[in-house]
C-alpha positions in Angstrom: 0.0 0.0 0.0 2.8 2.4 0.9 4.5 1.5 -2.3 1.4 2.4 -4.4 1.1 5.8 -2.5 4.8 6.6 -3.1 4.4 5.8 -6.9 1.2 7.9 -7.0 3.0 10.8 -5.3 6.0 10.6 -7.7 3.6 10.6 -10.8 1.6 13.5 -9.4 4.8 15.4 -8.8 6.0 14.7 -12.3 2.7 16.0 -13.7 2.9 19.1 -11.6 6.5 19.7 -12.7 5.5 19.2 -16.3 2.8 21.8 -16.0 5.1 24.3 -14.4 7.7 23.8 -17.1 5.0 24.1 -19.8 3.5 27.3 -18.3 7.0 28.7 -17.9 7.7 28.0 -21.5 4.5 29.6 -22.6 5.2 32.8 -20.5 8.6 33.1 -22.2 7.5 32.1 -25.7 9.5 33.9 -28.3 8.4 35.4 -31.6 10.9 34.8 -34.4 11.3 37.8 -36.8 13.5 37.4 -39.8 14.9 40.4 -41.6 16.5 40.5 -45.1 18.2 43.7 -46.2 18.8 44.4 -49.9 22.3 45.5 -49.2 24.6 46.9 -46.5 24.5 50.7 -46.3 23.7 53.4 -43.7 20.1 53.9 -44.6 19.0 50.3 -44.6 21.0 49.6 -41.4 19.1 52.5 -39.8 15.8 51.0 -40.9 16.8 47.6 -39.4 17.9 49.2 -36.1 14.6 51.1 -35.9 12.6 47.9 -36.3 14.6 46.0 -33.8 14.7 48.7 -31.2 11.0 49.3 -31.3 9.9 45.7 -31.2 12.3 44.8 -28.5 11.2 47.8 -26.5 7.6 46.5 -26.6 8.2 42.7 -26.4 11.5 42.4 -24.7 13.1 38.9 -24.6 9.9 37.4 -26.1 11.2 38.3 -29.5 14.3 37.0 -31.4 15.7 38.5 -34.6 17.6 37.0 -37.5 19.2 39.5 -39.8 20.7 38.7 -43.3 21.8 40.7 -46.3 21.3 39.5 -49.8 24.1 41.7 -51.2 21.8 43.0 -54.0 21.6 39.6 -55.4 18.2 38.1 -56.2 19.5 34.5 -56.1 20.9 35.1 -52.6 17.7 36.8 -51.5 15.8 33.7 -52.7 18.1 31.4 -50.5 17.6 33.6 -47.5 13.9 33.9 -47.8 13.6 30.1 -48.3 15.6 29.7 -45.1 13.2 32.0 -43.3 10.2 30.0 -44.6 11.7 26.8 -43.4 12.4 28.2 -39.9 8.7 29.2 -39.7 9.3 32.9 -39.0 6.4 34.6 -37.3 7.1 37.7 -39.5 9.4 38.2 -42.4 10.7 41.7 -42.9 12.1 42.7 -46.3 14.0 46.0 -46.3 14.3 47.1 -49.9 12.3 46.4 -53.0 14.2 43.3 -54.4 14.0 41.1 -51.2 10.4 42.2 -50.9 9.7 41.0 -54.4 11.2 37.6 -53.6 9.4 37.2 -50.2 6.1 38.2 -51.8 6.0 35.0 -53.8 5.8 33.1 -50.5 3.5 35.6 -48.8 0.8 35.4 -51.5 0.7 31.7 -51.0 0.0 32.1 -47.3 3.3 30.6 -46.3 4.7 33.7 -44.5 3.4 37.1 -43.3 5.5 39.8 -45.1 6.1 43.3 -43.7 8.3 45.3 -46.1 10.1 48.5 -45.4 12.0 51.2 -47.3 10.3 50.2 -50.6 10.0 53.2 -52.9 7.0 52.0 -55.0 4.9 49.2 -53.5 3.5 48.6 -56.9 6.9 47.1 -57.8 6.1 44.3 -55.5 2.6 43.8 -56.9 0.0 46.0 -58.4 -2.4 44.6 -55.7 -1.3 43.5 -52.3 -4.9 42.7 -51.2 -5.3 39.4 -49.3 -1.6 38.6 -50.0 -0.4 38.5 -46.4 1.7 41.6 -47.1 1.9 45.2 -45.9 4.6 47.6 -45.0 6.1 51.1 -45.2 7.2 53.0 -48.3 10.1 55.5 -48.1 9.0 57.5 -51.1 8.9 61.3 -50.7 8.1 63.8 -53.5 11.0 64.7 -55.7 9.9 68.3 -56.4 11.0 69.7 -53.0 14.4 68.0 -53.4 15.1 69.5 -56.8 13.9 72.9 -55.4 16.5 72.6 -52.6 19.3 71.8 -55.0 18.3 74.9 -57.1 18.5 77.1 -54.0 22.0 75.8 -53.2 23.1 76.0 -56.8 21.0 78.7 -58.7 22.9 78.0 -61.9 22.2 74.2 -61.8 21.5 73.2 -65.5 22.8 69.6 -65.8 22.0 67.1 -63.1 23.6 63.7 -63.3 22.2 60.5 -61.8 23.7 57.1 -61.2 21.3 54.2 -60.8 21.3 50.4 -61.1 19.2 49.4 -64.0 18.4 46.2 -62.2 16.6 47.9 -59.3 13.0 48.6 -60.3 12.7 51.2 -57.6 15.6 53.1 -59.1 14.2 52.9 -62.6 10.9 54.2 -61.2 12.6 57.2 -59.7 14.5 58.1 -62.9 11.3 58.0 -64.9 9.6 60.3 -62.4 12.6 62.6 -62.2 12.6 63.1 -66.0 9.3 65.0 -65.7 10.2 66.9 -62.6 13.5 68.4 -63.8 11.8 69.8 -66.9 9.8 72.1 -64.7 13.0 73.6 -63.4 14.8 73.8 -66.8 17.3 71.2 -65.8 18.7 68.5 -68.1 18.9 65.1 -66.5 22.0 63.1 -67.5 21.5 59.4 -66.8 24.3 56.9 -66.1 23.1 53.4 -65.4 25.1 50.6 -63.8 24.7 46.9 -63.4 27.3 46.2 -60.7 29.3 48.1 -58.2 32.4 47.8 -60.4 30.7 50.0 -62.9 30.5 53.0 -60.6 34.0 54.5 -61.2 33.4 54.6 -65.0 29.8 55.9 -64.5 30.9 58.7 -62.2 33.7 59.7 -64.5 31.4 59.7 -67.4 29.0 62.1 -65.7 31.9 64.6 -64.8 33.2 64.4 -68.3 29.7 65.4 -69.6 30.0 68.6 -67.5 27.2 67.9 -65.0 26.7 70.6 -62.3 25.8 68.1 -59.6 25.1 64.4 -59.1 22.0 63.0 -57.4 21.8 59.6 -55.9 18.1 58.7 -55.1 17.1 55.5 -53.3 19.4 53.4 -55.3 20.9 50.7 -53.0 24.0 49.9 -55.1 24.9 53.6 -55.4 24.1 54.4 -51.8 26.4 51.5 -50.7 29.3 53.3 -52.6 28.7 56.9 -51.7 32.3 57.6 -50.4 33.7 56.4 -53.7 31.2 58.5 -55.8 32.0 61.6 -53.6 35.7 61.1 -54.1 35.5 60.6 -57.9 33.1 63.6 -58.3 35.8 65.9 -56.9 34.4 69.5 -57.1 31.1 68.4 -58.4 28.5 68.4 -55.5 26.7 65.1 -54.7 23.1 65.2 -53.4 21.4 62.2 -51.9 17.9 61.1 -50.9 19.0 59.4 -47.7 19.9 61.7 -44.8 22.2 59.1 -43.3 24.6 59.5 -46.2 25.2 63.2 -45.8 28.0 62.6 -43.3 29.7 60.5 -46.0 30.4 63.7 -48.0 27.2 64.6 -49.7 26.2 68.2 -49.7 22.6 67.9 -48.7 19.6 65.6 -48.3 15.9 66.3 -47.9 14.5 62.9 -47.1 12.9 60.7 -44.6 14.5 59.6 -41.4 15.3 56.0 -42.0 15.4 55.0 -38.4 11.9 56.4 -38.0 10.8 54.4 -41.0 12.1 51.4 -39.1 10.1 52.3 -36.0 7.0 52.8 -38.1 7.6 49.3 -39.5 8.1 48.0 -36.0 4.7 49.2 -35.0 3.1 47.3 -37.8 5.0 44.1 -36.8 3.8 44.6 -33.2 0.2 44.7 -34.3 0.6 41.5 -36.4 2.2 39.7 -33.5 -0.6 40.8 -31.3 -3.1 39.1 -33.6 -4.2 41.8 -36.0 -4.9 40.3 -39.4 -2.2 41.5 -41.7 -4.7 41.5 -44.6 -6.6 44.4 -42.9 -3.6 46.6 -42.7 -2.9 49.1 -45.5 0.5 50.1 -46.8 1.8 53.2 -45.0 4.0 56.0 -46.2 6.6 58.1 -44.3 4.9 61.2 -43.1 7.8 63.7 -43.1 11.2 64.8 -44.3 14.3 66.2 -42.6 17.0 68.4 -44.0 20.6 67.4 -43.5 23.5 69.5 -44.7 27.2 69.0 -44.9 28.7 72.6 -44.6 32.3 71.4 -44.8 31.7 69.5 -48.0 29.6 72.5 -49.4 32.6 74.8 -48.8 34.9 72.3 -50.6 32.8 72.3 -53.8 32.2 76.1 -53.7 28.6 76.2 -52.4 27.6 78.9 -49.9 24.6 77.7 -48.0 22.1 80.4 -47.5 21.2 81.2 -43.9 17.5 80.6 -44.5 18.3 77.1 -45.6 20.8 76.2 -42.8 18.2 77.5 -40.3 15.8 74.7 -41.4 18.4 71.9 -41.1 17.8 69.1 -38.7 21.6 68.4 -38.7 24.6 70.1 -40.1 28.0 68.4 -40.4 
């Protein structure tokens, strides 16, 4: 009899312990968020930091992140996203158009929930994201105020060069939009497309040889990842950029969105998804504001005198 009581007590104890362990595990359950960046550069790194800081601030150690970079290569992006699918990520975050396009193929099949970020034109992912388990944040801001800024800094600006990767649909989209915008200001747009980073020196030298008054890098990941080289090769030709994070690298000015804030905005969407909100009820969001960053030292080097009324509006001056 005593033996039966002892066995029963041990079994009961094991059951209680199992329940404790299970409940403890539930309390500390982790969400797995997988991030794929298009390429390594300041802007996309800031977006990723904003995402992680916000979500960690809300969920603490209940969330785990995996961050990969596809190096601007669609084949590598496909491998990374497939790995995310296999690991059953709770949310897949694609930072940049190309990884978002790759991840979308899985999201529309219901395999993953995709939250994209820093995508210039969401239509480049799909003309309709309805019921495709996909939403996110676009980093597009109007081009007109940016060109107006360049004109204030360089009243005699007549020829504006642009370097862009012809393989990035977001960059091609920007160039097409820019063609119409510059006409309003009497500016000639001089295009120089690239297919790989090794093409950048030749492309930059071609623009300077054509006598451009300035060079503009707008939301092109390959060019943004090589800003220091472009600035160096441009010499006395001013370089403007769409991403404020790049101004410290030697660009004269940027009137663009705060990339870290875009990451935070993306993080808020992820938080809602993890808390049970149906991703298919969430519309794509756009960044709500721009900031002006100036590099006074670089401006002086290239012969630009920044007017006081412009510097007074700057969020940051290097």
